[in-house]
C-alpha positions in Angstrom: 0.0 10.6 -7.5 2.3 13.2 -8.9 3.8 13.3 -5.5 4.0 9.5 -4.6 5.7 9.7 -8.2 8.1 12.0 -7.3 9.1 10.5 -4.2 9.6 6.8 -6.1 11.8 8.8 -8.5 14.3 8.8 -5.4 14.5 5.2 -5.4 15.8 5.5 -9.3 18.1 8.1 -7.8 16.4 10.8 -9.2 14.7 14.0 -7.9 15.8 15.7 -4.7 13.7 15.4 -1.5 14.6 18.7 -0.5 12.7 20.0 -3.6 9.6 18.1 -2.7 7.1 18.8 0.0 4.9 16.4 1.3 1.3 17.3 2.6 0.4 16.2 5.8 -1.7 13.6 4.6 0.8 11.7 2.4 3.1 12.1 5.2 0.6 9.9 7.6 -0.3 7.2 4.9 3.3 6.5 3.9 3.6 5.9 8.1 0.6 3.7 8.0 1.8 1.9 5.2 5.0 1.6 6.7 3.0 -0.2 9.6 1.4 -2.2 8.1 3.7 -3.7 5.5 6.1 -4.2 8.4 3.6 -5.8 10.1 2.3 -7.9 7.4 6.0 -9.1 6.5 7.0 -9.8 9.9 3.9 -11.6 10.4 4.5 -13.9 7.7 8.7 -14.6 9.3 7.3 -14.8 13.0 4.9 -14.5 15.3 2.5 -11.7 14.0 2.7 -10.4 17.9 6.4 -10.4 17.9 6.2 -8.8 14.5 3.9 -5.9 15.2 6.8 -5.1 18.5 9.0 -5.3 16.4 7.7 -2.9 13.6 7.0 -0.6 16.2 10.5 -0.7 17.5 11.9 0.1 14.0 9.4 3.0 13.5 10.5 4.2 17.0 14.3 3.5 16.1 13.6 5.2 12.2 11.8 8.4 13.9 14.4 8.7 16.1 17.4 8.6 14.2 16.1 10.9 11.8 15.0 13.4 14.6 18.7 12.9 16.2 20.3 13.8 12.6 18.5 16.9 11.8 18.8 17.9 15.6 23.2 17.1 15.5 23.6 19.5 11.9 20.8 21.8 12.8 18.3 21.5 10.1 14.8 20.5 12.1 13.0 22.1 9.6 13.6 19.5 7.1 12.1 16.9 9.4 8.7 16.0 7.3 11.0 16.0 4.1 13.8 13.6 5.2 11.5 10.9 6.9 8.8 11.0 4.2 11.5 10.6 1.6 13.3 7.4 3.6 9.5 5.7 4.6 8.1 5.8 0.9 11.5 4.9 -0.6 11.5 2.2 2.4 7.3 1.4 1.6 8.9 0.4 -1.8 11.9 -1.8 -0.7 9.5 -3.5 1.7 6.7 -4.0 -1.0 9.9 -5.8 -3.0 10.8 -7.9 0.2 7.2 -8.7 0.5 7.1 -9.9 -3.5 10.4 -12.0 -2.5 8.6 -13.7 0.3 5.9 -15.0 -2.1 8.2 -15.8 -4.7 10.1 -17.8 -2.2 6.8 -19.5 -1.0 6.1 -20.5 -4.4 9.6 -22.2 -5.2 9.2 -23.9 -2.7 5.9 -25.1 -3.1 7.3 -26.0 -6.8 10.0 -27.8 -5.4 13.2 -25.4 -6.9 16.3 -26.5 -6.0 17.9 -23.1 -5.3 14.7 -21.2 -4.2 16.6 -20.7 -0.6 20.1 -18.9 -2.9 17.3 -17.3 -5.2 15.8 -15.6 -2.1 19.1 -14.5 -0.3 20.5 -13.1 -3.0 17.4 -11.1 -3.7 17.2 -10.1 -0.1 20.7 -9.1 -0.1 20.3 -6.8 -3.1 17.1 -5.2 -1.8 19.2 -4.4 1.4 22.2 -3.2 -0.7 19.9 -1.2 -2.8 18.2 0.2 0.1 21.2 1.4 1.6 22.4 3.1 -1.6 18.9 5.1 -1.4 19.0 5.9 2.0 22.2 7.5 1.3 21.5 9.3 -2.3 18.7 10.8 -0.1 20.9 12.2 2.7 23.7 13.5 0.3 21.0 15.1 -2.2 19.4 16.9 0.9 22.2 18.0 2.9 25.2 17.7 0.2 27.2 15.2 2.4 30.3 13.5 0.8 29.2 9.9 -0.5 31.2 8.4 2.3 29.8 10.0 5.0 26.7 9.3 3.6 27.0 6.0 3.1 28.6 5.7 6.9 25.3 7.1 7.6 22.7 4.8 5.8 24.3 2.1 7.0 24.4 3.2 10.7 20.9 4.6 10.2 19.9 0.6 8.5 21.9 -0.6 11.7 19.7 1.1 14.2 16.6 0.7 12.7 16.6 -3.4 12.0 19.4 -4.4 13.9 18.6 -3.1 17.5 14.8 -4.3 17.1 15.9 -7.0 15.9 18.1 -7.7 18.9 15.7 -6.5 21.7 13.5 -9.0 20.2 15.8 -12.2 20.4 16.2 -10.9 24.2 
């Protein structure tokens, strides 16, 4: 639980991911939660089979992106720390996104007039927060300039969400 709290501190821009060492068990539980929660969210949005494929593609893109970055900057030894930090924070944001979907469903059932706008606003906020977290993690871990880490976080977001989404549209 202490390890989880340290990683969740990253979502609030506290702690340094370089100072947190995940156990193998914790890393795999993080990946499992990522896959399961992603499949649930995508299954609520689209067909469960398509959602499973899209989440699998996102996972592959996430691992590939992290691995490529670390190979380019010659910091391969930080792979477990970086992917665990990103996945824990992504799991946190995904949990909030799932709650947002439930809130949207509830608002639609209650005939709340601006339910779609409220849901979209929360979604935009979560995406901006997510990109900010990834930027923070990269900046803390590798001492990148803020502008560099923001560009890399946006690139990571596009790679892990955009490419699988485009693939699914083909």
